[in-house]
C-alpha positions in Angstrom: 26.3 4.2 3.1 26.2 0.7 5.1 29.7 -0.7 5.6 31.3 2.5 3.7 30.6 0.4 0.3 31.0 2.0 -2.8 27.8 2.8 -5.4 27.6 0.0 -7.8 28.8 0.0 -11.2 25.1 0.2 -12.2 24.0 3.4 -13.5 20.4 2.7 -13.5 18.2 0.4 -11.3 14.5 -0.7 -11.8 12.4 -2.1 -9.1 8.8 -3.3 -8.9 6.5 -3.4 -6.1 2.9 -4.5 -6.0 -0.2 -2.4 -4.9 -2.3 -3.3 -2.0 -6.1 -3.1 -1.0 -6.7 -2.8 2.6 -10.3 -4.4 3.5 -10.3 -3.4 7.2 -7.6 -2.2 9.6 -7.3 -1.5 13.3 -4.8 1.6 14.1 -2.1 0.9 16.4 -0.2 3.6 17.6 3.4 3.7 19.2 6.3 6.8 19.5 8.4 4.4 17.9 7.4 4.3 14.0 8.7 1.0 13.5 6.2 -0.3 16.1 3.5 2.0 14.9 0.9 0.8 12.2 -1.9 -1.1 11.9 -3.7 -5.0 11.9 -6.1 -6.0 9.6 -6.5 -7.3 6.3 -5.9 -6.9 2.6 -4.9 -8.1 -1.1 -1.8 -7.5 -2.7 -2.5 -7.0 -6.4 0.0 -7.6 -9.0 -0.8 -4.0 -10.9 1.7 -2.1 -8.9 4.4 0.3 -9.8 8.0 0.4 -11.7 10.8 2.3 -10.3 13.7 3.8 -11.9 16.6 5.2 -9.9 19.8 6.7 -11.4 23.0 9.0 -11.0 22.3 12.6 -11.4 25.1 14.6 -10.8 24.6 17.5 -12.7 21.3 18.4 -10.7 21.3 20.5 -7.6 19.1 18.6 -5.9 17.2 14.9 -6.0 14.4 14.9 -8.5 11.3 12.8 -8.0 8.7 12.0 -10.7 5.5 10.5 -10.5 3.8 9.1 -13.7 6.2 11.5 -15.6 5.5 14.7 -13.5 7.8 16.0 -11.0 6.4 15.6 -7.7 6.8 16.8 -4.0 6.4 12.9 -3.2 7.0 13.4 0.9 7.1 9.6 1.5 9.5 8.7 -1.4 11.4 11.9 -0.6 11.9 10.5 3.0 13.2 7.2 1.7 15.8 9.2 -0.6 16.8 11.4 2.3 17.3 8.4 4.5 19.1 6.4 2.2 21.2 8.5 -0.4 21.2 11.7 1.9 24.6 10.6 2.9 25.9 9.9 -0.4 27.9 12.6 -2.5 25.7 11.2 -5.4 22.7 13.2 -6.4 19.8 10.7 -7.7 16.8 10.9 -9.8 13.8 8.7 -9.0 11.0 8.2 -11.2 8.1 5.9 -10.5 5.3 4.9 -12.9 2.1 3.5 -11.6 -0.5 0.8 -13.1 -2.8 1.8 -10.5 -4.3 5.4 -9.5 -2.9 7.3 -7.3 -4.7 8.4 -3.9 -7.7 5.7 -4.6 -7.0 3.2 -1.7 -4.0 0.9 -3.6 -1.1 1.6 -1.0 0.4 3.6 -3.9 2.5 6.0 -1.3 3.8 2.5 0.4 4.4 1.1 -2.9 6.4 4.0 -4.2 8.6 4.2 -1.0 9.3 0.7 -1.0 10.3 0.2 -4.7 12.7 3.2 -4.3 14.0 1.8 -1.1 15.0 -1.3 -2.8 16.2 0.1 -6.2 18.7 2.8 -4.2 19.8 -0.2 -1.9 21.1 -1.9 -5.1 22.0 1.2 -7.0 24.0 2.5 -3.8 25.4 -0.8 -2.8 23.9 -0.2 0.7 24.0 -4.0 1.4 20.4 -3.9 3.6 18.3 -6.8 3.4 14.9 -6.7 2.6 13.6 -6.3 5.9 15.9 -3.3 6.6 14.8 -1.9 3.2 11.4 -2.3 3.8 11.3 -0.9 7.4 12.6 2.4 5.7 9.8 2.2 3.6 7.4 1.9 6.5 9.0 4.9 8.7 8.6 7.0 5.8 5.0 6.1 5.6 4.2 6.3 9.2 5.9 9.8 9.9 4.7 11.3 6.4 0.7 9.8 7.6 0.3 8.3 4.0 -0.1 4.8 5.6 -0.1 2.2 8.6 0.2 -1.4 7.0 0.8 -1.4 3.4 4.4 -1.9 3.0 4.5 -5.1 4.9 2.0 -6.7 2.7 3.6 -5.3 -0.6 7.1 -6.8 0.6 5.3 -10.2 0.7 2.3 -10.4 -1.9 -0.9 -12.7 -1.3 -4.1 -12.0 0.9 -2.0 -10.6 3.9 -3.6 -10.7 7.4 -1.5 -8.3 9.7 -1.5 -9.9 13.3 1.0 -7.4 14.6 2.0 -3.6 13.7 5.0 -2.8 11.7 7.2 -3.5 8.8 9.0 -6.7 8.3 11.3 -7.9 11.1 8.9 -6.1 13.6 5.3 -6.9 12.4 3.9 -10.0 11.9 1.3 -11.6 9.0 -0.3 -14.7 7.9 -1.9 -15.2 4.7 -5.0 -16.6 3.4 -5.0 -19.3 0.7 -6.1 -18.4 -2.6 -6.4 -19.7 -6.2 -5.2 -17.4 -9.3 -8.2 -15.0 -8.7 -8.8 -11.8 -10.3 -9.7 -8.7 -8.7 -12.3 -6.2 -10.8 -12.4 -2.6 -9.4 -13.6 0.9 -10.2 -12.1 3.9 -8.7 -14.6 6.5 -8.1 -12.3 9.2 -6.5 -9.6 10.3 -4.5 -9.2 10.9 -0.5 -6.4 11.7 1.5 -5.0 9.0 4.0 -3.2 12.1 5.7 -6.5 13.6 6.2 -8.2 10.5 8.0 -5.2 9.5 9.8 -4.4 12.9 11.5 -7.6 15.2 11.0 -10.4 12.6 11.9 -10.4 13.0 15.5 -11.1 10.4 18.0 -14.5 9.5 17.4 -13.3 8.7 13.8 -10.3 6.5 15.1 -12.6 4.9 17.7 -15.0 3.9 15.2 -12.3 2.8 12.9 -10.8 0.4 15.6 -14.1 -0.9 16.8 -15.1 -1.8 13.4 -11.6 -3.3 12.5 -11.8 -5.5 15.9 -15.0 -7.0 15.1 -13.9 -7.6 11.3 -10.7 -9.3 12.4 -12.6 -11.9 14.7 -15.0 -12.6 12.0 -12.1 -13.3 9.9 -10.1 -15.3 12.2 -13.4 -17.6 12.7 -13.4 -18.7 8.9 -10.3 -17.5 7.2 -10.9 -17.5 3.5 -11.2 -15.1 0.8 -14.9 -14.9 0.9 -15.0 -14.0 4.6 -12.4 -11.3 3.9 -14.9 -9.6 1.5 -18.1 -9.6 3.9 -16.0 -8.5 6.7 -14.5 -5.8 4.6 -17.9 -4.6 3.4 -19.2 -4.4 7.1 -16.1 -2.7 8.2 -16.7 0.2 5.7 -20.4 0.7 6.9 -19.7 0.3 10.7 -16.7 2.6 10.3 -18.2 5.3 8.1 -15.4 5.4 6.1 -17.8 5.0 2.9 -19.2 7.7 0.6 -22.9 7.3 -1.1 -21.3 6.6 -4.3 -19.3 3.8 -3.0 -22.3 2.6 -0.9 -24.6 2.6 -4.1 -21.7 0.6 -6.2 -21.8 -2.2 -3.2 -25.5 -2.3 -3.0 -25.7 -2.8 -7.1 -22.9 -5.5 -6.7 -25.1 -7.3 -3.7 -28.1 -7.1 -6.2 -26.2 -9.3 -8.6 -25.6 -11.8 -5.7 -21.8 -10.7 -5.1 -20.1 -9.2 -2.4 -18.1 -5.8 -2.7 -16.3 -3.7 -0.6 -14.2 -0.5 -0.4 -10.5 -0.1 -0.6 -9.1 1.8 2.7 -8.6 4.6 2.6 -10.1 5.4 -0.8 -12.8 5.6 -3.2 -12.6 2.2 -5.0 -15.1 -0.4 -4.9 -13.6 -4.1 -5.5 -14.8 -7.6 -6.0 -13.5 -10.9 -6.7 -14.3 -11.8 -10.2 -16.3 -10.0 -12.4 -19.0 -7.7 -12.0 -21.6 -6.3 -14.4 -23.2 -4.0 -11.9 -19.9 -2.0 -11.5 -19.8 -1.2 -14.9 -22.5 1.3 -14.1 -20.4 3.1 -12.1 -17.2 3.8 -14.5 -14.6 2.0 -16.0 -13.7 -1.5 -14.5 -10.0 -2.7 -14.4 -8.7 -5.7 -13.5 -5.4 -7.4 -11.6 -4.8 -11.0 -10.5 -3.1 -11.1 -6.9 0.0 -11.0 -6.4 2.1 -14.0 -5.6 5.4 -12.2 -4.4 6.2 -8.3 -3.3 9.0 -6.6 -4.0 11.9 -7.3 -6.3 14.5 -5.9 -8.6 13.8 -6.0 -12.3 
């Protein structure tokens, strides 16, 4: 533990982290996981996750539950091993999500970030927010479950990531926005790891070419409407879009609105309401989050 501090007197700590929809991105490689990540832009949503960590000295190993079920949860497990691994205390982690996991909401990043924040408090590690987020970012990158969600989920808003990495290393800017509501429909799951590690060089080239063009378009006029249009173009140019998602985007366009796909997932989202989306499944909504991870 940092500075040899003792665990806090609290036996249970709860934390919250928002979710994050990436509209477009460009992969930025580096041998150092703290400098590896992505640049791009996305929307942080109030609908996120709540994580509860507690001491569990009767268990032989740390237990991690996701939405009530015990899971391997490798990204969260990485955080636990790095923050509580040197502790004599076993811990239990339980994370409950308001958004579907594996559908493009940065759930693994939110789970890792909220867990790191909670363990920092429970074990009196005395880490700063940047240090907490850096641990979560390393977990995401090393387990290939994400590249840029953690820094966005640390701060909230409509986040432009202009330099890769976690807080303290990565650099962000934000697009001004009103108290907007985002509507979305989840049409299926997609493995981030399969795209990042198995997609091959051609896939990465398409992603990065499309990501650069999207960023240029956004920075010419940094506004939420520009972001939506740039994101829609990115999904088409990168070819990271299924026929079902494309059909939903076209249906929304027919009613005069702009929809896009959450990267990397099978979720179509739009600012405000959309009757057209209802044809494709249950539509849910969330406000844009004004802030990021915190202790409850």
